[in-house]
N, C-alpha and C positions, 0 to 999 in steps of 0.2 A: 229393041223397041219397048219391050215390057219394062225395062229399067227406066226408060225415059218417061213412061206414063206414070210411074210410081212417084208419089210426093216425096220430095227430099226433106230430110230432117233438118230443121233450123237449130243448129247447136247453140246459137247465140240467144235464142228466145228463152226468157225466164218464165217458169210456171208461176201463176199467181200464188202468193203466199196465203195459206189458210191459217187463221189464228188457232193456236193450240187450245184444245178443249179445256175450259175452266180457268183460263189465264186471268180472268177478271174476278173469279170467285173470291179470293182472299180479300180483295178491295171491297167487294160488295158485302162480304161478311163483316168486315171492320166497320163499314158505314152502318150496317144494320145494328151491330152491337152498340155503336155510339148513339144511334137513334133510340134504342131501347133504354140505355142508361140515362140519356137526357130526358126522355119522356118519364122515366121512373122518378127522376129528381124533381121534375115539375109536379108530378102527381103527389109526391110526399111533402114537398116544401110549400106548395101553393096554399096560402091562407093558414099557415101553420100556427100563427099567433092567436087564431080564434079559439084554440084549445085552452088558452089561459095557462094556469099552472098545471093542467092535466091532473095526474095523480098527486095531489098536494102532499101526501104522506112522503113520497119519494122526493118530491121537489124540495121539501124542507130539509131532508137528509142531504141532498146535493148542496143546498145552501150552507149547511153546517160543515160539510166537507170542504167547501171553498174557503171557510173561515179558519178551520183547524185541521192540520194534517193528521192529528190523532183521530178526530172524528171521521176524516176521510178514510183512514186505514181500517177502522172498525165498522164503518157504515152506520154512524150514530145519527139519531134523529135531531140532536142539538149539538151546538158547538162545544158545550161543556162536557160532552161525551158521557152523559148520564145513562142513556139507554139506546140500544141499537134498533134498527128496523127489523122486520120479520124475515129478511132474506140475507144471504151472504152478499158482500158489498160490491162486487166487481161492476155490476150494472150502474152503480151510482158514480163510479169514478169518471167516466167520460163527461157526465153532466157537471160534476164538481169542477173538473179541469176547465170546461167551457165557461163556467161562471167565473172562475179565477181570471180567465183571459178576457172575457167580453162583458163582465158584469152580470148582475142578476136580471133576467128577463124571461118571458115565455120562450122567446126564440133561442136564447142561449141554453135553455134546458132541453128543448125539443129538437134542435138541429142535429145533435149527435145521433138521435134515434133515426132521423130521416136519412142521414148519410150512411148509417149502418144498414139501412134497408137497401140503398143503392149498392153497397158493397156485397150484400147478400145475393142480390140478383146477378151481379157480375160473377161471383164465385160459383153460384149454381150453374150459370152458363158454362163456365170452365169445367165444372165437374161432369155435367151431362155430355158435353162435347167429348171429353176424354173417354167416358164410358162407352159412347156410341160411335166415336170417330165421325161424328156428323155435327157440323156447326149449327145447322138449322134446327136440329133437335135441341141443342143447348139454348138457342134463341127462343124456341117455343117454351122450354121449361122456365127460362127467366121471365118471359112474358106472363106465363100463368102465375108465377109467384108474385110478380109486380101487380097484377090486376086482381088477385084474390081479395075479396072485400075484407076478410079478417086481417090479411097482411097489410093492407092500406091503413087500417085502424091501428094495428100493432106498431107500425113504423112511424106513426104520427103521434105516438103516446109514449109515456116514459115508464111503463112497466118493464120488468127485466126481460121480457120475451124477445125483444128485438135482438139484443146481444146474444142471447141463448141460441137463436136461430143461426146467426152468423157463425158462431163458434162450432156448432154441430155440422153445418155444411162444410166448414173447414176441416173437421175431423174426417168426414167422408172423402173429401178431396185428397187429404194426406194418405188415407188408406188406399185409395186408387193408385196414387203414386208409388206406394210401397209394393203393390201388386205388380205394377208395370216395370219397376226398376229393381231387379233382385240385388244389384250391387249396393244400392242405397236404401234397401227395404227397411233395415233396422232404424235408420235415422228418421225416415218418413213416418214409420209406425210409432216411434217414440214421440214425434212431434204431434201426431194425431191423438195419442193418449194424453199429452199435455193440454191439448185444446179441449178435450172432454173434461179434464180436471178444472180448467178455467171456466168451463160451462157450469160445473158444479158450484164454483164460486159466484156464479151469476144467479142460478135458480135451483141450487141444491139437487135433490134426487131426480128431478126431471131430466137432467143431463144424461143419466145412465140408461135411459130408455133405448138409446141407439146401440148400446154395447153388444148385445147378442148378435145383431145384424152385422156389425163391423167385424166381430171376432169370427163368426161363421164364414163370412165372405172372404176374409183373409185365409182362413184354414183351407177353404175349397180352391181358391183361385191363385194363391201365391205360387211363385215360380222357383221356390227353394225347397230343400228337403224338409220332410215332416218335422224332424227334430228341430230344425231352425225355425220353422213356423211357430212351434210351441214356445221356443225361447224368445222369439221376437214379441209374441203376445205377452209374455211375462214381463219383458222390459217395458212394453207399452203400458201395462197395468201399473208397474212401478212409477213410470213417468206421470201417469194420471193421478196416483195417490200423492205424489210430491206436489204437483200443481194444485190439487184440490185441498190438501191438508196442511200446507205450510202456515 
């Protein structure tokens, strides 16, 4: 009798499927990142031509580089290559190439800076996400950079600072990859050193302000033997010297 009163189990009945926790998170994160980068592009590109020639000193050098490869290489103020600007030439090269492709205009000079700004936001997102293992922290960091007033001005102008920021964020990202991946640590650290060297070609000694933090961070956090850590840093230093001094 007791057995008859007990409910029989329905072996054919399927339990309702419960969605796995966080299955939509990657999609939401990608959409959020796309929205961040699209908003950054609009912010930096909207009304960009209103800046005219921006810093006419560097605009003239970019025009000279578009007319003469020798002036391009040395960062000269004029196509005759009689005198160079006051900085190393790398920041002029994207502008000069843009002028060669699209002709001389305010937009062709300034669009490279705005696109560098969008790339900087994306790279900062990737850097912070890797460091914190939290995509939302990366998105927050990217948003702060994108909305910082001095960054908005910097990425809508043609001073060397825009490219400097991108290269130094790249150096931090490469150092993180070196720390996380012992098997490829040397390659990533050498790449990071080269990026700092290119940053020197962009705005000289300001590029080296990050070196103590990068070196100490790698020494403390790397997952290889101490002797290898020192050796890797020496290789990165050599890579930086070659990239900066050629």
